[in-house]
N, C-alpha and C positions, 0 to 999 in steps of 0.2 A: 618484533621481539626485542625487549630491552637487554636481555642477557641470556647466554647459553650456559654460562658458568659464573660462579662467584669469584671474588678476587683472592680467595684463600685456598682454592682447590687444585689449581693447575700445577703440573710438574712435568718431568721429562717424558713421561708416558704419553703426554698430549702433544709432543713435538710434531709439527706439520699440520695440526688441526686448525681449521678455521673457526674462530670463536668470536662471540660478542660479549663485551663486558660493560657494566655501568657502575658509576660510583662518584666519589668526590676526589678532587685533586688534592693529594696530601702535600706534595712538593714538586717543583719543576727545576731541571738543571740543563743549562745550555752548554754543550761541549763542541763549539765550532760548528761542524757540519751535522751534528747530532743533537737532538733534544730528548731528554729522558723525563718522563712523568711517572710518579708513583700514584697509582689509582687505588683508592681505599673504599671498602665497604665494611659491613659488620663482620665479615668473615676473614679479612686479611688485606694484604697489599700486593699488587702486581705491578711490575715495571713495564711501562709502555715506551716504545722507541719510535721516533720520527726522524727520518733520514732526509737531509736537505738534497742529497744527490738524486735519490730515486723519486722524491715527491716534495719539491721545494715549497710549493703553495701550501700543502698540508702541514709541513714543518713550521712555516710562518704562522699559520693559524694556531698551532699548538703553543707557540711562544707567547700568544696573547692570553693564554689561560692563567687565571689567578688561583690562589689557594681557595679551596672549598667550592670551586666551580663544579657543577654537576654535569657529567659528560657521559656519552655513550661512544664506544669505539668498536670497530670490526678489524680483525687482523689475524695474523698467523702466529701460532706458538712456535718459538725457536729456543735453542739452548743458548744460555748466556755465556759470553766469553769470560766475563769477570763475575763469578758466582758469589752469592751472599749467603753464607751458611746460617746467618741469624734470621733469615726469612724463610717461612714455609715454602714460598714460591721462588726462592732465591736461585734456583737452577735454571729458570726460564725467563723469557720476556716476550712481549707481544710486538711484532712488527706491524704497526698500524697502517691500514690503507684507507680507512674512512673514519671521520670524526664528526660527532654532533654535540653541540652545546645544548644541554637540556635546561640548564638554568645557570645564570651568572650569580656571583656572590660578592657582597661587599668584603673588604679586608676584615677578617675576624679581629675582635678586640684583644685576643690573646692567641698564642700558638696552640694548635690542636695536636699536642704532643704529650707523652707521658710526663715529662719534666716541663710542664707548661710555665710560662711567665705570668700567668694570671693569678691574682689573689683570690681567696675564697669568695668574698663578696661579689667580685666581678664575675666569677665563674657561676655563681648562683643566679645572678641577674640574666646571664646568657646560658642557662642550664642546658638547653637543647644543643648548644655547641660543646659544652663540657662533656656531655654524654657521648660525643663522638670519639673522645679519647679512649685509647685502648685500655687504660687502667679502669675507667668507669665501665666500659663494656664488659670486662672480665668480672667486675663486682656484680653487675646485674645478672650475668650468666651464672655466677656462683649462687646468687640468691634464688634464681629459677631452679637450679639443680637441687639445692637444699630443700626447697618447698616440695619438689617432686619426690625426693627420697623420704621426706617426712610422711607424705601421703602414702607412699608405697609401704613403709614399715607399719604405720598405724592400720592400714587396710588389712595387712596380714595378721594383725593382732585383734581383728574383729571390731575395730573402732569404726563409727559411722560419722561422716562429716555433716553437721546440721547448722544452718544459718540461724542466727538470733537477731532480734530487732536492733536497728541503729538509733531509733528515736524512742527513748524510754522515760522512766520517771526519775527525777532528781532525788538522790538519797544522800544522807550525810556520811561522814567518815571519808578517809582518803584525801585525794587532791580535790581542787575545785572542779566543778562540772562546767563543760561548755553547754549553754542552754539555747534552745531554739523556740522562739515565740510561735504560738499557734494562731493562725488567722481564723480558723473555724471555731476555736474555743477561746474566745477573747479573754485576755488577762491570765491565760495559763501557758505553761511552757513544757516542752520536752527537754530532756537532757541527752547528750551523746554519751554512750557507755564508756566508763573507765575500764570496764571489763565485762564479759558476759556472765559474771559470777552467779547472779540469782537465777538466770535462765538455765545455766547448765545444771544447777541443783534441781530446778523444776523438771528438767529432762530426766534426771535420775528418778524423781518421783513418778514420772510418766513411764518409766520402765526401759528407757534407752540406756542400757547399762554401760556402754562404752562410746562416749561422744568425743569428737574433737572438732576444731575449727581454726583455720588460719584467718584471723579476723582483725579488722581495724579497731583500735581503741583510742580514746581521747582523754587527755588530762590537761587542765589549765594550771600549769605549774611553771616555775622558773626553769629555764632551759640550760643545758650544758651539752658537752660532746656526746653523751650517751642518752640524751632525752630529746624528744620531739613532742609537740602538742598532739600530733596524730602518729600512732606507731602501730606496728603489727605484732600480734601475739599468737603463739601456738597454744590454744586453749584446750584443755583435756580434762575429762572427768570419768571416774569408774565407780560403779556400784558394787556392793558386796566386796569391798576392798579396804585394806588398811595401809599403813605407811609402808610396810615391806613390799606389798604388791605394787604400789606406785613407784617406789624407788627402783625395784627390779625391772619393771616395764620400761621406765623412761631412761634408766641407765642403759638399757638395751637400745633405745632410740639414739642416745648419744654415741654409743659405740658403733652403731650402724652408720651414723653420719661421719664419724672419724674414719671408718673403713672406706666408705664409698666416695667421700669427698676428698679426704686428706691422705688416704692409703696408710692409715695408722691403726695398729691393732692394740687394744687394751685387753689383755687376757684376764687379769684379775679384777676384783671389784674395786670401784672407786673408793678412796679413803673417806671416812666419815668422822667428823669432829663436832663436838657440841658448840653451841653459841658461846658458852663461857670459855671453853678452851680456845676458841678462835680469837676472842677478845684478849685473853690473858697471854697468848703466844704470839699473836700477830697484830693486835690492836684494831681489828676490823672483823666484821662478820662476812666479808668476802675476801679471804686471804689468797695471796699469790704464793703458792707453795713450790714454785719452781726453784727457789733458793731458800736456805734456812734463815740465818740471822734472826732467830726468834727473840722475843722480848723477855727480859728477866725482871721480876719485881725485886727491888732492893730496899724497901722501906725498913725491914728489920735490921739492916746493916748500916743505916744512916742516922739512927736516933742518937741523941745524947752528945752531940759534938758542937752544940751552939751555932749550927748553921740553920738559920731561921727558915730559909727557903724550903729545906727538906723537913725540918721539924714540924712546920705548920701544914705541910702538904698531906692530903689524904692518901696520896699514892706517889711512889718513886719507882721509875722503871728505866731500863737500859737496853741498848742493843750493842752487840760486839761486831765491829767491822774488822775482818781478818786482814792482816798485813797492811794496815793503814796507820801505824804509829808514826810513819814518816810524813803524815799530812802536815803542811805548814800552818802557821797561825792564820794566814790569809785564807787558806782553804777551810779551816775550821770556822772562821768568822763568816764565810759565805754560807756554811751549813746553819749557823746560828741565825743569820738573816733569813734563810729559807724557812725555818720553823716558826719565825716571828711574823711571817706573812699573814695578812688578815684571814685568808681562807684556812689557815692552820691554827693560828691564834696562841701559840706558845709564848711565854714571857722570856724564855731564854733556854740555855743548854749548858750542861756541865760536861767536861771531857776528862778522860784519863788515858794517858799513853803508857802502854807496857812495852818499853823499848826493847830492841833486839839484845842489848847487853844486860837485860834484867832490871834496869832501873825503872822507876815509876815517876811520871810527871803528870800533874793534874792542875786544873783551873781552880781547885779548892784546897790546895796544899796547906793553907794556913789554918784550915779547920780539921782536916783529916790527915793523920800521919800515915806512913807507909804501911804499917800493919793493918790499919783500917781499910786502906785502898786495896790491899791484897785480898781482903774478904770480898770486896766488890768484884775484883778480877776473877777470883775463884768461883763466885756464884754465876758469873757470866760465861765461864768456861774459856776465858781469854788465855791466849798464849803469847809468848814474847813476839813482839812485832805487831800486836793488835791494838786497836783503838776502841775504847768504850765510850759511848755517848749516852748521857743520862738526862732525863727530864722529870719534872715533878709538878703536881697540882691535883685537881679533881680527877678521880680515877678514869672515867670514860673519856673525858677530853684529852687527858695525857696519853692514854693508850692510843687514841686516834692520831694524835700528833706523832707519836713514835712510829705508828704505821706508815705515815707519810714520809718520815725520815728514813725508815727502812727501805721503802720503795725508791727513794732518791739515791740512797747508797747502792742499791742494786743496779740502778742505771749507771751511776758513776763507775762502778766496778765491773760492768759488763757481766753480771752474774746470770743473765738470761740469754740463752741462745735462741736466735730466730728460728721459728718452726717448732719450738718446744711447747707442749701442752700438758697441763697438770690439772685435771678435773677433780672435784671433790664435792661431797654433800656436807652441808652444815645443818645440824638438827638441834632440837630442844631449845628453840627460841623462847624468850619470855612471851607469855600470852598478852600482857598489858605493858604499856608505856605510861609513866606518870608525867603529866604536864604541870610544871610548877605554876605557870602563868594562869591557867584556867582552873587549877586545883582539882583535876579529875584524871581518870585513867582513859587512855585511848587504846584501841586494838593495835597490836604490833603488826599484824597482817591485815585482817578484816574481821568484822563481827561474827562471821560464820565459822571461824576456826575453832576446832574442838580443843579443849585442854587435854593434857595427858590424863588418862583415867585415874592414875594414882594421885593426881594433884587436884582433882575435883573438890575434895573435902576442904582445900585451902581457899576456895573462892570467897568464902565469907571471912575467914580468920586472917588470911595473909595473901591477898590477891597478887601482890608484887612478886611472890615466889612461884606462882603458877606457871608451869611450862606449857607451851603450845605443842600440839601434835603436828608440828610444821617442819618444813625442810626447804632448803635452797640448793640449787645446783650452781657451783662456781667454777669458772674456767679461767685460769691465769689472772686472778684478781678481779674478774668481771662477774657480777651476778647475772647469770644467764636466765634464771627463772626460779620460781618457787611455788609452793603449794602447801596443802594441809589436808588432814582428815577433817571432814566437815561435821558440824553439829547436825544431827538428824532427829533429835528429840525436842519437841516443842517446849518442854519444861526447862531443859538445859539452855535452849536458845533464849528463853525468856529471862533466865538468870544472867546470861551474858549481856543482854540488853540492859538489864538493871545495873550491872557493874560498870557499864559504859555511860551511865547517867541518863538513860532513856526512861521516861515515865511509861506506864502501861499504855497510855493514850498515844504517846509519840511513837512507840514501837509498833502499835497497831496501824497508825496512819502511814508510816514509812514502809513497814514490812509485813503488814497484815496478810497479804496474799500468800507470802511464803509460810507464815505460821499456820495459815489455814490449810495449805498443801500438806504440811507435816501431819495433819490430823487424818490424812487419808492413806497412811501406810508408806512413809518415806523409808527407803532402804538405807543401810549404812553406806556411805560413799566418801570418796576422797578424790583429790585432783591436783593438777599442777598447771601452771601457765609459764611459757617460755617467751622471753623477749626475742622475737625472731630477728629484728634488726641488729641487736647486740650480738647474737650468735653468728650471724653472717659477717659482722664486722670483725669478730675475733678470728674467724676462719680466713678472712681476707687480710689479716694483719694490720687493720686500721684502728686508730684510736677514736674515730668519730663515726657514729652511725649515719651521719649525713653522706658519707662516702658510699653507702650501700643502699640509699633510698633515691629513687629516680628524681623526685621533685621535693626536696626537703625545705624546711623553714630555717631561718637564721636564729641567732640567740635571742632575738626580740620577738620571735614567733611570726616573722613576716616572710612571705613568699616574694622575693625581690623581682622575680621574673614577671609575675602577673600583677604585682603591686597589691597584695592582699595581706591583711584585711583592709577593707575600704568602706567608705560611707555608703548608705543606700538613699534612695530618693525620698523626698517628702511624701510622695504618694504611697510608697511602700510602708513608711512609718505610720501613715494614717490608717492604712488597711489593718495594720497590726495593733492600732491604738497605742503606739509608743511615742514617747517624747525623749529627746536627747537633752540631758542636763549638761550644758557646756559652761556652767558657772564655776566648775571646780569644787562645788560644795558636795562633800561626801554624805551629807545627811539626806 
């Protein structure tokens, strides 16, 4: 028997019991005639004691143990004289009488501690060691609990979990597909699914009116902290349902998770704001509403003063930072450098200080007198002691830059308390996005999103104004998931493909099976998909989804531990009738 108990369950009630424990050596301490070893397993840490006086040979063997050695011990549980209230087992220790080394260990490349000395790349290379850390263990346990609670809630709501294929047909729109060559069908390829979108709609046609799946999805796109090439999605669909049905059902799921996982009750409904309001007030379609500092448009107050930066701009917007008029020139210069970073792309920033004594100081004093600046201050709701920060340019780009500046000021001013959560729904997204480079519309969500019924008439006359019957759930500035009411009418779906630039032949080739299915009685249906990794990361208080995935990829899409992706043999390439072009020629 390797163990009678785990390293996290023993306490004073077990005093005098003979026990067997197995685990890893967390740390060892020699105190003259005594040696203490902290033994760790998934469940916790228990202190082992080796006494030189009672068993010198065993104590000497214990002193040879290194970090991460795997050992088994037998001994007696006894009360500690120096208790450790920070440990669940801190009231007891094991007086060891027998020791077995099950496996020795090399010295780990970083310390297996919550505050480790290993950088992210090193920890990803030795991920199996990183996963031994208590922090990572808690994250994966949280992930497990959340998945269980999602299944529990949806089961009670009569949803059925159905698996969909992993090797499917490549379709346009969205991110790039990962493709898989077929040996049995030479020259043809499968694609890994970016989502089960088409299959869940076909399940609605098949009559499975409440479907869900916790499913792997794949997208070949540039990576960042909240993106991975393979990620997990909570995918859901409902028949005979509209937007209100979906929002009520899955707001219920969110409240269930908050209650069961975080012990937080949300009694009232989540706030809802339109896409336009979100952009106008927060500069983003995933606003963090844990603090205010909303954006104010100032274009009407800036005209006619011969300040070309503002006069030539499509948009002028500002945020008001309370009690920040005391910011030094150096601090303001750092903020200017922040918004000029390439990832934000602003050309500069104007500031106005409304000092405690009522005087006004601005970086554009020579263009705007105090009366003009008072109008800005009034529009922003600034009070004495506040700092107003202004940017100008193309509307969307400037709003997005102001959003980043707002978040930075929120960090600097500690406006967000750890453990605060502020969920909301964003609704009424545009149905289309215009791409200047290709000269065509693209779907804001995907080609199967239904327009709002009252906007269908605008599809021909003003497609840019058509609103989608779509919605996103946002928590603390993170897009947790989104969905839409789907098109279930083949004629409207055909019109959508037309507006997206598909010919009739292209639409039939790519989505003919779906259009055919719609001819056999497709019910009205709607759905939503949540980024499970993101949701777990938000609940874990982590900025990166890599912290809540057992074996993630780095920002280059590489698994450093197994050194993947990698080349394959010449024989494998021959079987697939593939050749590698290593000339660097893109043609």
